[in-house]
C-alpha positions in Angstrom: -22.6 2.0 -30.1 -20.5 -0.2 -32.4 -17.6 2.3 -32.1 -17.7 2.1 -28.3 -17.9 -1.7 -28.4 -14.9 -1.9 -30.8 -12.9 0.5 -28.5 -13.7 -1.7 -25.5 -12.7 -4.9 -27.3 -9.4 -3.3 -28.5 -8.6 -2.2 -24.9 -9.5 -5.6 -23.5 -7.5 -7.6 -26.0 -4.6 -5.3 -26.6 -1.5 -4.4 -24.5 -3.7 -2.5 -22.0 -6.0 -5.4 -21.4 -3.1 -7.8 -21.0 -1.4 -5.5 -18.5 -4.7 -5.1 -16.5 -5.2 -8.9 -16.5 -1.6 -9.5 -15.4 -1.7 -6.9 -12.6 -5.1 -8.2 -11.6 -3.8 -11.7 -11.4 -0.9 -10.6 -9.3 -3.3 -8.7 -7.1 -5.5 -11.7 -6.6 -2.4 -13.8 -5.7 -1.4 -11.1 -3.3 -4.9 -11.1 -1.8 -4.9 -14.9 -1.3 -1.3 -15.0 0.1 -2.0 -12.0 2.3 -5.0 -13.9 3.8 -2.8 -17.0 4.2 -0.1 -14.9 5.9 -2.7 -13.6 8.4 -3.8 -17.2 9.1 -0.2 -18.3 9.6 0.7 -15.3 11.7 -2.2 -15.7 14.0 -1.2 -19.4 14.4 2.4 -18.7 15.1 2.0 -15.6 17.4 0.1 -15.0 20.5 -2.3 -12.0 20.5 0.3 -9.7 22.2 3.1 -10.5 19.7 0.6 -10.3 16.7 -0.6 -7.0 18.0 2.9 -5.7 18.3 3.7 -7.0 14.8 0.7 -5.1 13.3 1.4 -2.0 15.3 5.1 -1.8 14.2 4.0 -2.3 10.6 1.8 0.8 11.0 4.7 2.7 12.5 7.1 1.9 9.7 4.7 2.6 6.9 3.8 5.9 8.7 7.5 6.8 9.0 8.4 5.8 5.4 5.5 8.0 4.1 6.8 11.0 6.0 10.3 10.9 4.5 9.3 10.6 0.9 8.9 14.4 0.5 6.9 13.9 -2.8 10.0 12.9 -4.9 8.6 9.5 -5.9 5.4 11.0 -7.3 7.4 13.6 -9.2 9.7 10.9 -10.6 6.7 8.8 -11.8 5.3 11.8 -13.6 8.6 12.6 -15.3 9.0 9.0 -16.4 5.5 8.9 -17.9 6.2 11.9 -20.2 7.0 11.0 -23.8 9.8 13.5 -24.0 11.9 11.8 -21.3 12.2 8.5 -23.1 16.0 8.7 -23.6 16.9 9.6 -20.0 14.7 7.2 -18.1 17.6 5.0 -16.9 19.3 8.1 -15.4 16.0 9.2 -13.8 15.6 5.7 -12.3 19.1 6.0 -10.8 18.5 9.3 -9.3 15.1 8.3 -7.8 16.6 5.1 -6.3 19.5 7.1 -4.8 17.0 9.5 -3.2 15.1 6.5 -1.8 18.2 5.1 -0.2 19.0 8.5 1.3 15.5 8.7 2.7 15.9 5.2 4.1 18.9 6.2 6.1 17.1 9.2 7.5 14.1 7.1 8.5 16.2 4.3 10.0 18.3 6.8 12.1 15.2 8.5 13.4 13.5 5.3 14.4 16.8 4.0 16.0 16.8 7.1 18.2 13.1 6.7 19.0 13.7 3.0 20.0 15.5 4.1 23.2 12.3 5.9 24.3 9.8 3.3 23.0 7.7 1.8 25.8 7.1 -1.8 26.6 3.6 -2.7 25.4 1.7 -5.9 26.6 5.0 -7.5 27.5 6.8 -6.7 24.2 10.0 -4.6 24.3 9.2 -2.4 21.3 12.6 -0.6 21.4 14.6 -3.8 21.0 12.4 -4.9 18.1 12.9 -1.5 16.3 16.7 -1.7 16.7 16.7 -5.3 15.4 14.8 -4.2 12.3 17.3 -1.5 11.3 19.2 -3.6 8.7 16.0 -4.1 6.6 14.2 -0.9 7.4 15.0 0.5 3.9 12.5 -2.0 2.4 9.6 0.1 3.7 10.8 3.2 1.7 11.6 1.1 -1.4 8.1 -0.4 -1.2 6.9 3.1 -1.8 9.6 4.0 -4.4 9.8 1.2 -6.9 6.0 0.9 -7.7 6.1 4.6 -8.7 9.1 4.0 -11.0 7.5 0.9 -12.6 4.1 2.7 -13.0 5.7 5.8 -14.6 7.8 3.6 -16.9 4.9 1.3 -17.6 6.8 -1.8 -16.4 3.6 -3.5 -15.4 5.0 -7.1 -15.5 7.7 -6.2 -12.9 5.2 -4.3 -10.9 3.0 -7.4 -10.9 5.9 -9.6 -9.7 6.8 -7.0 -7.0 3.2 -7.0 -5.7 2.9 -10.7 -5.1 6.3 -12.4 -5.0 7.5 -11.3 -1.5 4.2 -12.4 0.0 4.2 -15.7 -1.7 7.7 -16.5 -0.5 6.9 -15.4 3.1 3.8 -17.5 3.1 5.7 -20.5 1.9 8.1 -20.2 4.9 5.3 -19.4 7.4 3.1 -22.3 6.1 6.0 -24.6 6.6 6.4 -23.5 10.1 2.7 -24.0 10.9 1.9 -27.2 9.0 5.4 -28.6 8.2 5.1 -31.3 10.9 2.1 -32.8 8.9 4.5 -33.5 6.0 6.1 -37.0 5.8 9.5 -37.2 7.6 9.6 -33.4 8.3 8.8 -33.9 12.0 11.5 -36.5 12.3 14.1 -34.4 10.6 13.1 -31.2 12.5 11.5 -32.3 15.7 10.9 -28.7 16.9 8.9 -27.7 13.8 5.5 -28.2 15.5 6.5 -26.0 18.5 7.6 -22.9 16.6 6.2 -19.6 18.0 7.2 -16.5 16.2 7.9 -13.2 17.9 6.9 -9.9 16.3 10.6 -9.2 15.6 11.3 -12.5 13.9 8.1 -12.3 11.8 9.0 -8.8 10.6 12.6 -9.7 9.9 11.5 -12.7 7.9 8.8 -10.9 5.9 10.5 -7.7 5.1 13.9 -9.4 4.8 12.4 -11.3 1.9 10.9 -8.1 0.6 14.3 -6.4 0.7 15.9 -9.1 -1.5 13.1 -8.9 -4.1 13.2 -5.1 -4.0 16.9 -5.0 -4.6 16.6 -7.5 -7.5 13.8 -5.4 -9.1 15.8 -2.2 -8.6 18.8 -3.9 -10.4 16.5 -5.0 -13.2 15.6 -1.5 -14.2 19.3 -0.8 -14.7 19.5 2.6 -12.9 22.3 4.9 -14.0 23.9 7.7 -12.1 25.3 9.7 -15.1 24.2 13.4 -15.1 23.0 12.9 -11.6 23.0 16.6 -10.8 21.0 17.5 -13.9 18.4 14.8 -13.2 18.2 15.8 -9.6 17.6 19.4 -10.7 14.8 18.1 -13.0 13.2 16.1 -10.2 13.5 19.0 -7.8 11.8 21.4 -10.2 9.0 18.9 -10.8 8.7 18.3 -7.1 8.4 22.0 -6.4 5.6 22.4 -8.9 3.8 19.0 -8.4 5.3 16.5 -6.0 5.6 18.8 -3.0 1.9 19.6 -3.3 1.1 15.9 -3.3 3.4 15.3 -0.4 1.8 18.0 1.7 -1.6 16.5 1.0 -0.3 13.1 1.8 1.0 14.3 5.2 -2.4 15.8 5.9 -4.5 12.9 4.4 -2.9 9.6 3.9 -0.4 9.9 6.8 -3.2 10.8 9.2 -5.1 7.8 8.0 -2.2 5.6 8.8 -1.9 7.3 12.1 -5.2 5.7 13.2 -3.5 2.3 13.5 -0.7 3.8 15.5 -3.1 5.6 17.9 -5.0 2.4 18.6 -1.8 0.8 19.8 -0.9 3.8 21.9 -4.3 4.4 23.5 -5.8 0.9 23.6 -2.6 -1.3 23.8 -0.8 -3.1 21.0 -3.0 -6.2 21.4 -5.9 -4.1 20.2 -4.0 -3.4 17.0 -4.3 -7.1 16.1 -8.1 -7.3 15.2 -7.9 -3.9 13.5 -4.8 -4.8 11.5 -6.4 -8.2 10.6 -9.6 -6.5 9.4 -7.6 -4.0 7.4 -5.4 -6.7 5.8 -8.4 -8.7 4.6 -10.1 -5.6 3.1 -7.2 -3.5 1.6 -7.3 -5.6 -1.6 -10.7 -4.0 -2.4 -8.8 -0.8 -3.1 -6.8 -2.4 -5.8 -9.2 -3.0 -8.7 -9.7 0.7 -9.7 -6.0 1.3 -8.7 -4.9 -1.4 -11.2 -6.7 0.3 -14.1 -5.2 3.7 -13.0 -1.7 2.2 -12.7 -1.8 0.6 -16.1 -3.2 3.7 -17.8 -1.1 6.2 -15.9 1.3 6.7 -18.8 -1.6 7.1 -21.2 -3.4 9.5 -18.8 -0.3 11.8 -18.9 -0.8 12.2 -22.6 -4.7 12.3 -22.8 -7.3 14.7 -21.5 -10.0 12.3 -20.2 -10.7 9.0 -18.5 -12.6 6.7 -21.0 -16.1 5.9 -19.9 -15.5 2.2 -20.5 -12.7 2.4 -17.9 -15.0 3.9 -15.4 -17.7 1.4 -16.1 -15.4 -1.6 -15.8 -13.8 -0.3 -12.6 -17.2 0.4 -10.9 -18.8 -2.9 -11.9 -15.8 -5.0 -10.8 -15.4 -3.1 -7.5 -19.1 -3.5 -6.5 -19.1 -7.2 -7.5 -16.0 -7.9 -5.4 -17.5 -5.9 -2.4 -20.8 -8.0 -2.6 -18.9 -11.3 -2.7 -16.7 -10.1 0.3 -19.8 -9.3 2.4 -21.3 -12.7 1.7 -18.3 -14.7 2.8 -16.5 -12.7 5.4 -18.2 -14.0 8.6 -17.9 -17.6 7.4 -14.2 -17.0 6.5 -13.4 -15.6 10.0 -15.2 -18.4 11.7 -13.1 -20.9 9.7 -9.6 -19.4 10.0 -9.7 -16.6 12.6 -12.0 -18.0 15.4 -10.1 -16.1 18.0 -10.6 -12.8 16.2 -14.4 -12.7 15.6 -14.5 -9.2 17.0 -12.8 -8.1 13.8 -15.7 -9.1 11.5 -17.8 -6.0 12.0 -14.6 -3.9 11.5 -13.9 -5.8 8.3 -17.5 -5.3 6.9 -17.3 -1.6 7.3 -13.7 -1.4 6.1 -14.7 -3.3 3.0 -17.1 -0.5 2.0 -14.5 2.1 2.9 -11.8 0.5 0.8 -14.1 0.2 -2.2 -14.9 3.9 -2.0 -11.2 4.7 -1.6 -10.2 2.6 -4.6 -12.7 4.4 -6.8 -11.3 7.7 -5.7 -7.8 6.5 -6.4 -8.7 6.0 -10.1 -9.4 9.7 -10.4 -6.2 10.5 -8.4 -4.1 8.6 -10.9 -5.5 10.8 -13.7 -4.8 14.0 -11.7 -1.3 12.9 -10.9 -0.6 12.1 -14.5 -1.6 15.7 -15.4 0.4 17.2 -12.5 -2.7 18.7 -10.8 -0.9 18.7 -7.4 -2.7 21.5 -5.7 -6.1 19.9 -6.1 -4.8 16.6 -4.6 -3.1 18.6 -1.8 -6.3 20.4 -0.9 -8.3 17.2 -1.0 -5.9 15.5 1.4 -5.9 18.5 3.7 -9.6 18.2 4.0 -9.2 14.5 4.6 -6.6 15.2 7.3 -8.9 17.6 9.1 -11.7 14.9 9.0 -9.2 12.3 10.3 -8.0 14.3 13.3 -11.5 15.4 14.2 -12.7 11.8 14.0 -9.8 10.4 16.1 -10.3 13.1 18.7 -14.0 12.5 19.0 -14.6 8.8 18.2 -11.4 7.0 19.2 -11.8 7.6 22.9 -15.4 6.5 22.8 -15.4 3.6 20.3 -11.8 2.5 20.1 -10.9 0.8 16.9 -14.5 1.2 15.6 -14.0 5.0 15.9 -11.0 4.7 13.6 -13.0 2.6 11.1 -15.9 5.1 11.1 -13.5 8.0 10.6 -11.8 6.3 7.7 -15.2 5.7 6.0 -16.2 9.4 6.3 -12.8 10.4 5.1 -12.8 8.1 2.1 -16.3 9.2 1.0 -15.1 12.8 1.1 -12.0 11.8 -0.9 -14.1 10.1 -3.6 -16.4 13.1 -4.1 -13.6 15.7 -4.2 -11.2 13.6 -6.5 -13.9 13.1 -9.1 -15.0 16.8 -8.9 -11.4 17.9 -9.7 -11.2 15.3 -12.4 -14.3 16.6 -14.1 -12.9 20.1 -14.0 -9.7 19.0 -15.7 -11.7 17.1 -18.4 -14.0 20.1 -18.9 -11.1 22.6 -19.2 -9.0 20.4 -21.6 -11.3 19.3 -24.4 
């Protein structure tokens, strides 16, 4: 018992504990600012523009996920291995270059699609997509850089990347909403109290800020392009064995999960995407707590054969405590700041449970990724994908957004069970 207690204290007060605390703090800031952003956006946009804003976010995240091809997961695993210490800057350069190539592919595909995109609820979606082309690369880099920072154990920069873009966007949005209440602001800028954002302006502002931060973080890791072909061959080999398996699973599982938000906009109208997107935004942070621990320990997972019991206990306790608190305050919070979106409360309550379940499954997935168990992850995601497609086909036409929420909950429960099953097999076979 004393040995376990001393191990826990060492983990809590050492580098790992500090990294968990730092990333947790950044996540809490991200949660708070994300909530503030939702408040500001619902004040600055009418329901049609806000719905288009959320729907286009779903589309861009969906498209960015498709073009990754598993290379970021492969790069993170290579960076985490001890034997690759001396070549990490070169690996970083190769991964970032691949991300930029993927960004060009995604932007070109969406640009072509924009000429066929319909007008939804009075919003010309094609015009918005074409207008976002200059900063579309940020959606791919948002997937790329966290993997690099996780694999190289740069948790401080990952913490900054997680919260800083949102903090800056919130500062601008808050000024637009409440700036006229500040002394002399209304006199200097008379139109400040009459600002109404469009979906395009809001997306350009938010992801333009993200693009600047992403480029600064990318520069800070000092990527190099020497021996590019050799590093590309190494990543390609790792991707063939591991990353491609994860990617196929991601297409089947994660991408079909994101497809739910896209389908709501297509079948119910983009205005219906607003309440669902708002509920999802306010509950997604519940995924993060177990993910934080898995991210911080990813490098250690790659060089060990089990997940410490203390790690599991801390993750489970913290996740359940946050879920309980969320369920207590969510209705009051929506009444206070989202009175026009009270229909999202029931969606948020169920999504909170779903996100907690998903987060606990992510902890096991980090361990499996660190060990290169790509096929198990792929097979799990394929099962998730089947559950998603079946759920959308049956429940979405009947229940609308609630059908997507129920589908996600069933899918995440399946994911949790299968991830920990595969994790237990790894630990049993590698004493």
